[in-house]
C-alpha positions as CSV (number, residue, x, y, z in Angstrom):
1,M,-101.3,-14.9,-29.7
2,I,-99.2,-17.6,-27.9
3,L,-95.4,-17.0,-27.3
4,R,-93.1,-19.7,-26.2
5,F,-90.5,-18.9,-23.6
6,Q,-87.5,-21.0,-22.8
7,S,-85.0,-20.7,-19.8
8,R,-82.5,-23.0,-18.1
9,E,-85.4,-24.1,-15.9
10,G,-87.5,-25.3,-18.7
11,Q,-90.2,-24.0,-21.1
12,F,-93.6,-22.3,-20.6
13,R,-96.2,-20.3,-22.7
14,L,-98.1,-17.1,-22.3
15,N,-101.1,-15.6,-24.1
16,V,-100.5,-12.1,-25.1
17,E,-101.8,-9.5,-27.5
18,P,-99.7,-7.7,-30.2
19,T,-100.5,-4.5,-28.4
20,T,-99.4,-5.6,-25.0
21,D,-96.5,-3.8,-23.2
22,I,-93.7,-6.3,-22.9
23,S,-92.7,-5.0,-19.4
24,T,-96.2,-6.0,-18.1
25,I,-95.5,-9.7,-18.4
26,L,-92.7,-9.7,-15.8
27,P,-94.9,-10.9,-12.9
28,D,-96.2,-13.8,-15.1
29,V,-92.6,-14.7,-16.0
30,L,-91.5,-14.6,-12.4
31,E,-94.2,-17.1,-11.5
32,K,-92.6,-19.6,-13.9
33,L,-89.0,-19.0,-12.5
34,P,-87.4,-20.0,-9.2
35,K,-88.4,-18.0,-6.2
36,D,-84.8,-16.7,-5.8
37,A,-84.7,-15.1,-9.4
38,V,-83.9,-11.5,-9.3
39,A,-86.6,-9.5,-11.1
40,S,-84.2,-6.8,-12.5
41,S,-82.0,-9.4,-14.0
42,V,-84.7,-11.1,-16.2
43,S,-83.9,-10.5,-19.9
44,I,-85.3,-11.9,-23.2
45,S,-83.3,-12.6,-26.4
46,P,-84.3,-14.0,-29.8
47,K,-81.2,-16.3,-29.7
48,P,-80.4,-19.2,-27.3
49,H,-77.0,-17.9,-26.4
50,G,-78.3,-14.5,-25.1
51,A,-77.2,-12.5,-28.0
52,E,-79.1,-9.1,-28.3
53,A,-80.6,-9.7,-24.9
54,R,-82.8,-7.0,-23.4
55,S,-84.0,-6.5,-19.9
56,L,-87.8,-6.8,-19.5
57,E,-87.8,-3.7,-17.2
58,S,-86.0,-1.6,-20.0
59,L,-88.6,-2.5,-22.6
60,K,-91.4,-0.5,-20.9
61,G,-93.6,1.2,-23.6
62,I,-92.6,-1.2,-26.3
63,T,-95.3,-3.7,-27.6
64,F,-94.8,-7.3,-28.9
65,G,-96.0,-6.2,-32.3
66,R,-93.3,-3.4,-32.5
67,L,-90.7,-6.2,-32.2
68,G,-92.3,-8.2,-34.9
69,L,-93.2,-11.1,-32.6
70,T,-95.9,-13.3,-34.1
71,H,-97.9,-16.4,-33.0
72,G,-95.6,-19.3,-32.0
73,T,-92.4,-17.3,-31.7
74,Q,-89.9,-18.8,-29.3
75,I,-88.2,-16.4,-26.9
76,F,-85.2,-17.2,-24.7
77,I,-85.1,-16.0,-21.1
78,D,-82.0,-15.5,-18.8
79,F,-81.9,-14.4,-15.2
80,K,-79.8,-14.2,-12.1
81,S,-80.4,-15.8,-8.6
82,D,-79.8,-14.5,-5.2
83,E,-76.5,-15.6,-3.8
84,P,-76.6,-18.0,-0.8
85,H,-75.3,-16.9,2.5
86,A,-72.8,-19.7,2.6
87,N,-71.4,-22.6,0.5
88,G,-74.4,-24.8,1.2
89,H,-74.4,-24.5,5.0
90,S,-77.4,-22.1,5.4
91,L,-79.9,-24.6,6.6
92,P,-79.5,-25.4,10.2
93,A,-80.4,-28.9,11.5
94,N,-79.1,-31.3,14.1
95,R,-79.7,-34.9,14.7
96,L,-81.3,-37.4,12.1
97,N,-84.6,-37.4,14.1
98,G,-84.7,-33.5,13.9
99,T,-84.1,-32.9,17.7
100,D,-81.6,-30.5,19.0
101,V,-78.3,-31.8,20.5
102,A,-78.0,-31.0,24.2
103,P,-74.6,-29.8,25.3
104,E,-74.3,-32.8,27.7
105,E,-74.9,-35.1,24.8
106,A,-71.9,-33.9,22.8
107,A,-69.4,-36.8,22.5
108,S,-66.5,-34.5,21.6
109,S,-65.3,-31.0,22.2
110,I,-64.7,-30.5,18.5
111,A,-67.9,-29.0,17.1
112,L,-69.1,-30.4,13.8
113,P,-70.9,-28.1,11.3
114,Q,-74.7,-28.3,12.0
115,D,-76.0,-29.2,8.6
116,S,-77.9,-32.3,8.3
117,S,-79.3,-31.3,4.9
118,Q,-77.1,-32.0,2.0
119,G,-77.5,-28.3,0.9
120,L,-77.3,-28.6,-2.9
121,L,-76.4,-25.4,-4.7
122,K,-77.7,-24.3,-8.1
123,N,-74.9,-23.2,-10.4
124,P,-72.0,-23.5,-7.7
125,W,-69.5,-22.2,-10.3
126,E,-71.2,-18.8,-10.2
127,T,-71.5,-18.3,-6.4
128,V,-68.6,-20.4,-4.7
129,V,-65.3,-18.6,-4.0
130,Q,-62.5,-21.0,-4.2
131,S,-58.9,-20.4,-2.9
132,P,-56.5,-18.5,-5.2
133,L,-54.6,-21.8,-5.6
134,D,-57.5,-23.9,-6.8
135,D,-58.4,-21.1,-9.3
136,R,-54.9,-21.1,-10.7
137,L,-54.7,-24.9,-10.8
138,D,-58.1,-25.0,-12.6
139,K,-56.5,-22.9,-15.4
140,L,-53.5,-25.2,-15.9
141,D,-53.5,-27.7,-18.7
142,G,-52.1,-30.5,-16.5
143,K,-50.7,-32.5,-19.3
144,I,-47.5,-34.4,-18.7
145,H,-45.1,-33.7,-21.6
146,R,-42.8,-36.5,-22.8
147,K,-39.6,-36.5,-24.7
148,S,-39.3,-38.2,-28.1
149,D,-38.2,-41.8,-27.8
150,P,-35.5,-42.6,-30.4
151,K,-36.6,-46.3,-30.5
152,L,-40.2,-45.9,-31.1
153,C,-40.6,-42.4,-32.7
154,R,-40.1,-42.2,-36.5
155,H,-40.8,-38.5,-37.1
156,G,-38.6,-35.4,-37.1
157,P,-37.7,-33.1,-34.1
158,K,-41.0,-31.0,-34.7
159,G,-43.3,-34.0,-35.1
160,M,-45.3,-35.9,-32.6
161,C,-46.8,-39.4,-32.3
162,D,-48.7,-41.6,-29.8
163,E,-45.4,-42.4,-28.0
164,C,-44.4,-38.8,-27.2
165,Q,-47.6,-36.8,-27.1
166,P,-48.6,-35.3,-23.8
167,I,-50.6,-37.5,-21.5
168,E,-53.2,-36.7,-18.9
169,P,-52.1,-36.2,-15.3
170,Y,-54.1,-39.3,-14.1
171,N,-52.5,-41.7,-16.5
172,K,-52.1,-45.0,-14.8
173,E,-48.8,-46.0,-16.4
174,Y,-47.2,-42.7,-15.4
175,L,-48.4,-43.1,-11.8
176,A,-47.2,-46.6,-11.6
177,E,-43.8,-45.7,-13.0
178,H,-43.3,-42.9,-10.5
179,K,-44.8,-44.8,-7.5
180,I,-47.6,-42.4,-6.9
181,K,-50.3,-44.2,-5.0
182,H,-52.9,-41.3,-5.1
183,V,-53.7,-39.0,-7.8
184,S,-54.0,-35.3,-6.8
185,Y,-57.4,-33.6,-6.2
186,H,-57.2,-31.6,-9.4
187,S,-56.1,-34.6,-11.4
188,Y,-59.1,-36.5,-10.2
189,L,-61.4,-33.6,-10.9
190,R,-60.2,-33.4,-14.5
191,K,-60.7,-37.1,-15.0
192,L,-64.3,-36.9,-13.7
193,N,-65.1,-33.8,-15.7
194,Q,-64.0,-35.2,-18.9
195,G,-66.1,-38.2,-18.4
196,K,-69.2,-36.4,-17.1
197,N,-69.4,-33.3,-19.4
198,K,-69.1,-33.5,-23.1
199,Y,-68.2,-30.1,-24.3
200,Q,-68.1,-31.0,-28.0
201,Q,-71.7,-32.1,-27.8
202,G,-72.9,-28.8,-26.3
203,S,-74.9,-30.6,-23.6
204,S,-75.8,-28.9,-20.2
205,Y,-73.1,-28.8,-17.7
206,M,-73.3,-30.9,-14.5
207,P,-70.9,-30.5,-11.5
208,P,-68.6,-33.6,-11.6
209,L,-68.0,-33.8,-7.8
210,S,-70.5,-35.1,-5.2
211,E,-69.7,-35.5,-1.6
212,P,-70.9,-38.7,0.1
213,Y,-74.1,-38.3,2.1
214,Y,-75.0,-41.0,4.7
215,R,-77.7,-39.3,6.6
216,V,-81.5,-39.4,6.3
217,N,-82.5,-36.5,4.1
218,P,-84.8,-34.2,6.2
219,N,-86.1,-32.5,2.9
220,C,-87.6,-35.6,1.3
221,P,-89.3,-34.9,-1.9
222,S,-92.1,-37.4,-1.1
223,K,-93.5,-34.8,1.5
224,H,-94.0,-37.3,4.3
225,A,-93.5,-36.8,8.0
226,P,-89.8,-36.4,8.9
227,F,-87.9,-39.3,10.3
228,P,-88.5,-41.1,12.7
229,K,-92.2,-40.7,11.9
230,G,-91.7,-41.5,8.3
231,I,-88.9,-42.8,5.9
232,C,-88.9,-44.0,2.3
233,T,-86.3,-45.0,-0.2
234,K,-85.9,-41.5,-1.5
235,C,-84.7,-40.0,1.9
236,Q,-83.0,-43.0,3.4
237,P,-79.3,-43.4,2.7
238,S,-78.1,-46.2,0.5
239,A,-75.8,-49.1,1.7
240,I,-72.2,-48.0,2.1
241,T,-69.4,-49.9,0.4
242,L,-66.0,-48.8,1.6
243,Q,-63.0,-48.9,-0.6
244,P,-59.6,-47.2,-0.7
245,Q,-59.8,-43.6,-1.8
246,E,-58.0,-43.0,-5.1
247,Y,-57.2,-39.3,-4.7
248,R,-56.1,-37.1,-1.9
249,M,-57.0,-33.5,-1.3
250,V,-53.3,-32.6,-0.1
251,D,-50.4,-34.5,-1.6
252,H,-47.5,-33.3,0.5
253,V,-46.7,-31.6,3.9
254,E,-43.6,-29.3,3.8
255,F,-42.3,-27.7,7.0
256,A,-40.8,-24.3,6.3
257,S,-37.9,-24.9,8.7
258,S,-36.7,-27.9,10.7
259,E,-36.4,-25.6,13.7
260,I,-40.2,-25.4,13.9
261,V,-40.5,-29.2,14.6
262,D,-37.4,-29.1,16.7
263,K,-38.8,-26.6,19.1
264,F,-42.1,-28.6,19.3
265,L,-40.2,-31.7,20.3
266,N,-38.4,-29.9,23.0
267,F,-41.4,-30.4,25.2
268,Y,-41.1,-34.2,25.1
269,R,-37.2,-34.1,25.5
270,N,-37.5,-32.0,28.6
271,G,-40.7,-33.3,30.1
272,G,-41.2,-36.8,28.8
273,A,-44.9,-36.3,28.1
274,Q,-46.7,-36.1,24.8
275,R,-47.6,-32.8,23.0
276,I,-50.1,-31.5,20.5
277,G,-50.0,-28.4,18.4
278,F,-51.9,-26.7,15.5
279,M,-50.0,-26.0,12.3
280,Y,-50.4,-22.6,10.7
281,G,-49.3,-22.2,7.1
282,H,-50.5,-21.9,3.6
283,Y,-51.0,-24.0,0.4
284,E,-48.8,-24.0,-2.7
285,E,-48.5,-26.1,-5.9
286,Y,-46.6,-29.3,-5.5
287,E,-44.6,-29.8,-8.8
288,I,-43.6,-33.4,-8.2
289,I,-47.2,-34.6,-8.4
290,P,-49.1,-33.5,-11.5
291,L,-51.5,-30.8,-10.4
292,G,-50.5,-31.4,-6.9
293,T,-51.1,-29.4,-3.7
294,K,-48.8,-29.0,-0.6
295,A,-49.2,-27.6,2.7
296,V,-46.4,-25.4,3.8
297,V,-46.2,-25.2,7.7
298,E,-44.7,-21.9,9.0
299,A,-45.5,-22.1,12.6
300,I,-46.9,-24.5,15.4
301,Y,-49.1,-23.1,18.1
302,E,-49.5,-25.2,21.2
303,P,-53.0,-24.7,22.8
304,P,-53.8,-25.2,26.5
305,Q,-53.6,-29.0,27.3
306,V,-52.9,-31.6,29.9
307,N,-50.0,-33.7,28.9
308,E,-49.5,-37.4,30.0
309,V,-46.9,-40.0,29.1
310,D,-49.4,-41.8,27.0
311,G,-51.7,-39.2,25.6
312,V,-53.0,-35.5,25.6
313,T,-56.1,-33.9,26.8
314,L,-57.2,-30.6,25.2
315,G,-58.3,-27.8,27.4
316,D,-60.4,-24.7,26.9
317,W,-58.8,-22.5,24.2
318,D,-60.1,-19.1,25.0
319,N,-58.1,-17.1,22.5
320,E,-58.6,-19.5,19.6
321,D,-60.3,-16.9,17.3
322,S,-57.6,-14.2,18.2
323,I,-54.8,-16.6,17.0
324,D,-56.7,-17.6,13.9
325,E,-57.2,-13.8,13.2
326,L,-53.5,-13.1,13.8
327,A,-52.5,-15.9,11.5
328,A,-54.8,-14.4,8.7
329,M,-53.0,-11.1,9.2
330,C,-49.8,-12.9,8.4
331,G,-51.4,-14.5,5.3
332,L,-51.6,-17.9,7.0
333,S,-54.4,-20.3,8.1
334,R,-54.8,-23.4,10.1
335,V,-53.6,-26.2,7.8
336,G,-53.4,-29.1,10.3
337,V,-52.6,-30.6,13.6
338,I,-49.5,-32.5,14.8
339,F,-49.0,-34.6,18.0
340,T,-46.3,-36.8,19.4
341,D,-46.6,-40.5,20.3
342,I,-43.1,-41.3,21.4
343,T,-42.0,-44.1,23.8
344,R,-38.4,-44.5,24.8
345,P,-36.9,-48.1,24.5
346,D,-35.4,-49.7,27.6
347,D,-32.1,-50.2,25.9
348,P,-30.8,-46.9,24.6
349,E,-28.6,-48.7,22.1
350,V,-31.8,-49.9,20.2
351,G,-32.7,-46.3,19.3
352,T,-34.5,-43.2,20.5
353,A,-38.2,-44.4,20.1
354,I,-40.0,-47.6,19.8
355,C,-41.7,-48.2,16.4
356,K,-45.3,-48.8,17.4
357,R,-46.9,-47.7,14.1
358,H,-46.1,-50.0,11.2
359,I,-47.8,-52.1,8.5
360,D,-48.5,-55.0,11.0
361,S,-50.2,-52.8,13.6
362,F,-51.6,-49.4,12.6
363,F,-50.7,-46.0,11.3
364,L,-53.5,-44.0,12.7
365,S,-55.7,-45.5,15.5
366,S,-59.5,-45.5,15.2
367,L,-59.7,-42.7,17.9
368,E,-57.1,-40.6,15.9
369,I,-59.0,-41.0,12.6
370,M,-62.3,-39.8,14.5
371,F,-60.2,-36.8,15.7
372,A,-58.8,-36.1,12.3
373,S,-62.3,-36.5,10.7
374,R,-63.9,-34.0,13.0
375,Y,-61.4,-31.3,12.1
376,Q,-61.7,-32.0,8.4
377,A,-65.3,-31.7,8.7
378,R,-64.8,-28.3,10.6
379,Y,-62.6,-27.0,7.7
380,P,-64.1,-27.9,4.4
381,R,-62.6,-27.0,1.0
382,P,-64.7,-24.7,-1.2
383,S,-65.2,-26.2,-4.6
384,K,-67.2,-24.6,-7.5
385,W,-67.1,-28.1,-9.1
386,S,-69.1,-29.7,-6.4
387,E,-72.9,-29.6,-6.3
388,T,-72.7,-28.7,-2.6
389,G,-70.2,-25.9,-3.0
390,K,-67.6,-27.8,-1.0
391,F,-65.6,-31.0,-1.4
392,G,-63.3,-32.8,1.1
393,S,-60.8,-30.8,3.2
394,S,-57.2,-29.6,3.1
395,F,-56.7,-30.3,6.8
396,V,-53.9,-32.6,7.5
397,T,-52.8,-34.6,10.5
398,C,-49.0,-35.2,11.4
399,V,-47.7,-37.8,13.9
400,V,-44.2,-37.8,15.4
401,S,-43.4,-41.2,16.5
402,G,-40.8,-44.0,16.1
403,D,-40.1,-45.3,12.7
404,E,-38.8,-48.5,11.3
405,T,-35.3,-47.8,12.4
406,N,-36.4,-46.9,16.1
407,Q,-35.7,-43.3,15.4
408,I,-38.0,-40.3,15.8
409,G,-39.9,-39.7,12.4
410,I,-42.8,-37.7,11.1
411,S,-45.8,-39.2,9.2
412,A,-48.6,-37.3,7.5
413,Y,-52.1,-38.5,6.9
414,Q,-55.8,-37.6,6.1
415,A,-59.0,-39.2,6.8
416,S,-60.9,-40.1,3.6
417,N,-64.1,-38.2,2.6
418,A,-66.1,-41.3,3.5
419,A,-64.7,-41.3,7.1
420,V,-65.6,-37.6,7.4
421,E,-69.2,-38.2,6.3
422,M,-69.5,-41.3,8.6
423,V,-68.4,-39.2,11.6
424,R,-70.9,-36.5,10.6
425,A,-73.7,-39.1,10.3
426,D,-72.6,-40.6,13.7
427,I,-72.3,-44.0,12.2
428,I,-68.9,-45.2,13.5
429,E,-67.1,-45.0,16.8
430,P,-63.6,-45.8,18.0
431,S,-62.6,-49.1,19.4
432,A,-60.3,-50.1,22.2
433,D,-58.4,-52.0,19.5
434,P,-56.6,-49.2,17.5
435,T,-56.7,-51.3,14.2
436,V,-60.5,-51.5,13.8
437,M,-63.3,-49.0,13.7
438,L,-66.7,-50.0,15.2
439,V,-70.0,-49.5,13.3
440,K,-72.8,-48.4,15.7
441,D,-75.7,-50.8,16.4
442,E,-79.1,-49.4,15.5
443,D,-80.9,-51.6,18.1
444,E,-78.6,-50.5,20.9
445,E,-79.1,-46.8,20.0
446,N,-82.9,-47.4,20.1
447,E,-82.6,-49.0,23.5
448,L,-80.9,-45.9,24.7
449,G,-83.7,-43.7,23.5
450,R,-82.1,-42.5,20.4
451,V,-84.1,-43.5,17.3
452,R,-81.5,-43.9,14.6
453,Y,-81.3,-45.2,11.0
454,I,-78.0,-46.7,10.3
455,P,-77.4,-48.0,6.8
456,E,-75.6,-51.2,5.9
457,V,-71.8,-50.9,5.7
458,F,-69.7,-53.2,3.6
459,Y,-66.1,-53.4,2.5
460,R,-64.1,-55.4,0.0
461,R,-61.0,-57.5,0.7
462,I,-58.8,-60.2,-0.8
463,N,-59.6,-63.4,1.2
464,E,-57.2,-66.4,1.7
465,Y,-58.1,-67.8,-1.6
466,G,-57.1,-64.7,-3.5
467,R,-60.7,-63.7,-4.4
468,N,-62.0,-60.2,-4.0
469,V,-65.0,-60.6,-1.7
470,Q,-67.4,-58.3,0.0
471,E,-67.6,-58.4,3.8
472,N,-70.2,-56.9,6.3
473,A,-68.5,-54.1,8.3
474,K,-70.6,-54.8,11.2
475,P,-69.6,-54.8,14.0
476,S,-66.1,-53.6,13.1
477,F,-63.8,-53.2,10.0
478,P,-60.1,-52.3,9.5
479,V,-59.3,-48.6,9.8
480,E,-57.1,-48.7,6.6
481,Y,-60.2,-48.1,4.5
482,L,-60.6,-44.6,6.1
483,L,-56.9,-43.5,5.9
484,I,-54.8,-41.7,3.3
485,T,-51.1,-41.4,3.4
486,L,-49.3,-38.2,2.5
487,T,-45.7,-37.4,2.0
488,H,-43.6,-34.8,4.0
489,G,-40.4,-33.2,3.8
490,F,-38.4,-29.9,4.1
491,P,-37.7,-27.3,1.4
492,K,-34.7,-27.4,-0.8
493,D,-31.7,-25.1,0.2
494,D,-33.1,-22.3,-1.9
495,A,-33.3,-18.7,-1.2
496,S,-36.9,-18.3,-2.6
497,K,-38.0,-21.0,0.0
498,A,-37.1,-18.9,3.1
499,P,-39.5,-19.4,6.0
500,R,-42.2,-16.7,6.7
501,F,-40.7,-16.3,10.2
502,V,-36.9,-16.0,10.5
503,K,-36.9,-16.5,14.3
504,N,-38.2,-19.1,16.6
505,A,-36.4,-18.3,19.9
506,F,-39.2,-16.8,22.0
507,A,-40.7,-18.9,24.8
508,I,-43.6,-21.2,23.6
509,E,-47.0,-20.6,25.0
510,N,-48.7,-22.8,27.5
511,R,-45.6,-24.5,28.7
512,D,-45.9,-23.7,32.4
513,A,-45.5,-27.3,33.3
514,L,-41.8,-27.1,32.1
515,G,-41.2,-23.6,33.9
516,E,-41.1,-22.1,30.4
517,L,-43.1,-18.8,30.8
518,Q,-43.8,-16.0,28.5
519,D,-42.8,-12.8,30.5
520,P,-42.9,-9.1,29.5
521,R,-39.1,-8.9,30.5
522,D,-38.4,-11.5,27.8
523,L,-40.3,-9.4,25.2
524,Q,-38.4,-6.4,26.4
525,K,-35.2,-8.2,25.8
526,E,-36.4,-9.6,22.4
527,L,-37.4,-6.0,21.2
528,R,-34.2,-4.5,22.9
529,A,-36.3,-1.9,24.5
530,G,-34.4,1.0,26.2
531,A,-31.5,2.9,25.1
532,N,-30.7,0.6,22.1
533,K,-34.4,0.1,21.1
534,V,-35.3,-0.9,17.5
535,T,-38.0,0.5,15.3
536,L,-40.1,-1.4,13.0
537,D,-39.2,0.7,9.9
538,T,-35.7,-0.9,10.0
539,A,-34.5,-4.4,9.1
540,G,-33.5,-5.0,12.7
541,G,-36.9,-4.1,13.9
542,V,-38.7,-6.5,11.6
543,L,-36.3,-9.2,12.5
544,A,-37.2,-8.7,16.2
545,V,-40.9,-9.4,15.6
546,S,-40.3,-12.1,13.0
547,D,-41.4,-14.7,15.4
548,F,-45.0,-16.1,15.5
549,H,-44.8,-16.7,19.2
550,V,-43.7,-13.1,19.8
551,L,-46.7,-11.8,17.8
552,C,-49.1,-14.1,19.7
553,Y,-47.7,-12.9,23.0
554,I,-48.0,-9.2,22.0
555,R,-51.6,-9.8,20.8
556,S,-52.5,-11.5,24.1
557,L,-51.2,-8.5,26.1
558,G,-53.9,-6.2,24.6
559,V,-51.7,-3.1,24.6
560,L,-52.4,-2.5,20.9
561,S,-55.8,-2.1,19.4
562,K,-57.1,-4.2,16.5
563,V,-56.2,-1.3,14.2
564,S,-52.8,-0.5,15.5
565,F,-51.5,-4.1,15.7
566,P,-51.7,-5.1,12.1
567,L,-50.5,-1.6,10.9
568,A,-47.6,-1.6,13.3
569,F,-46.4,-5.1,12.9
570,I,-47.8,-7.2,10.1
571,T,-47.7,-4.6,7.3
572,S,-44.1,-3.6,8.2
573,F,-43.1,-7.3,8.6
574,Q,-44.6,-8.4,5.2
575,R,-43.0,-5.4,3.4
576,H,-39.5,-6.1,4.8
577,F,-39.9,-9.9,4.3
578,T,-40.7,-9.2,0.6
579,N,-37.6,-6.9,0.2
580,R,-35.4,-9.4,1.9
581,I,-36.4,-12.2,-0.4
582,F,-36.0,-9.9,-3.4
583,R,-32.5,-8.9,-2.4
584,T,-31.6,-12.6,-1.7
585,K,-32.8,-13.6,-5.2
586,S,-30.8,-10.7,-6.8
587,S,-27.6,-11.5,-4.8
588,S,-25.0,-13.7,-6.4
589,S,-24.2,-15.4,-3.1
590,A,-25.2,-19.0,-2.7
591,T,-25.7,-18.7,1.0
592,R,-29.0,-19.0,2.9
593,P,-31.3,-15.9,2.9
594,C,-30.8,-15.3,6.6
595,P,-27.4,-16.5,8.0
596,T,-28.4,-15.7,11.6
597,T,-31.1,-18.5,11.4
598,P,-29.3,-21.8,10.6
599,R,-31.6,-24.3,8.9
600,L,-31.1,-28.1,9.4
601,A,-33.0,-29.2,6.3
602,P,-31.3,-31.6,3.9
603,P,-30.2,-30.3,0.6
604,S,-33.1,-31.6,-1.4
605,C,-36.7,-32.4,-0.6
606,T,-37.7,-36.0,-1.7
607,H,-41.1,-37.6,-1.7
608,Q,-40.8,-38.9,1.8
609,V,-37.9,-37.6,3.9
610,G,-37.3,-38.2,7.5
611,L,-35.9,-35.7,10.0
612,P,-32.9,-33.5,9.1
613,S,-29.9,-35.0,11.0
614,R,-29.1,-37.4,13.7
615,R,-27.2,-34.6,15.5
616,S,-30.2,-32.2,15.9
617,W,-33.0,-34.7,16.2
618,G,-31.5,-37.9,17.7
619,C,-32.9,-39.8,14.7
620,S,-32.0,-41.0,11.2
621,A,-31.5,-38.8,8.2
622,E,-33.9,-40.2,5.9
623,R,-37.0,-42.5,5.9
624,S,-38.5,-44.1,2.9
625,E,-42.3,-44.2,2.5
């Protein structure tokens, strides 16, 4: 007799006898299933939703006739697949032509992930591990609740109509009314998911997110020779049409304390040279934007660098992995990068910094967008809603420069997902003009001995006649098409928003040029070692090590093992930090949680605030977006 089998991979038939042992057909079934199917997980069921499912291996000694299966019966199969080693990054590859990249050919010290293949995942919602914040936002309804309008609503207090019913978080009228330029990542995800998957129809589920892919696919289904020996329409990338990105992966950057940026700016104040640092913090929900995300910066680490008046050159960062590991012990991760671009005016009465970045010049130069794109490619955001297991990045870039009032101000940005993929595909390169980005010429690349396929790049703009026209991006196009603006600010004067580190007085690392050195004697003074030494099981002891730079210096000394360090410092610090916050919340006092650490933040956090006070920063109190 013939039995019909159906799985999520399709249908097939098998010829069996009523007296055949059911478990003996397992090898024949595995031939019809994907190669990564787990044999022990294969089960059969008489119903399509898996009810009354039984494993094939558990049916040993039972025949088809005993189960009452007859000719033409349909059986439903379910199985599990082996989990991939990574979120779509397990296939190593290099250049488009398949050759390895030599170290001397590397154009940047920022390594990009070596994954030329798109790396599609099967059922990413089962294998990809998202951040706890993304999992929490996925469960939220996201609807924006509105109050009853007395002019338009004609129902009672318990009724609801079209004028007062909740609206979606991506509602255009709501966004325009509240001057929200970009929808949040989860709002954009909800919009795509509702348009792509119809749950009421019971159709199969498809991941709504898809990352841009502008490289030649090395795994072409046509089975021809790899590029450059062969190429077809299935493996070559389509033409690229650039347009402003409507969503952003992070909506807001919040500095836990104004003192963090103030200490960072001291290098420029004392030395007159520019400075760069990496921001460590965590991500939280941003209530002002529907389903929004904000990056909370708790510390800035300054790596080895060569500082000039007009720029910065990063050096070899030998203990990079050690600092990342230390931050992870503190519950933090690398959330972004911050650098200064400050030029003093000749006339001090004009202000403290020349406004070089504005709407008529640029906000991020083409070189800085390339820099931001490389770090965003290095830190992708895992997503179970994407067919590749990742989508975009939560890495942000902050610039400290002169604002419209010629005062020092902060701006936060991200490169678009299209910019990150164009950097991965090596399609663009920075220009001497900071306002434009160059598209690489395929003929010039071939003359240099690098066989390349560079797709056509277009962008749309409003011409002098008010028409929306499409322009060829070669040889250059404006950098605004690759840039996303974020808001920034400082937390409200709330006890629950206390910074993770209550002190920031220890010497900053890698400031030898200013004569600011980290010395064991300073650490001894900080810990009050000697007759009046402190212990970590007291509040004073925890306060002594509640400084990110102190912890980094202790870690660099190597006097504690990898086991002793987190047990002695981090665990004790987190326990006392939690108790301090709890006591602060329970107290009726309206003062700050730690009066020994004054905070210069304004009383409220708006969409785009400037620096805290003219007295502490030498700049204006607020700056509009």
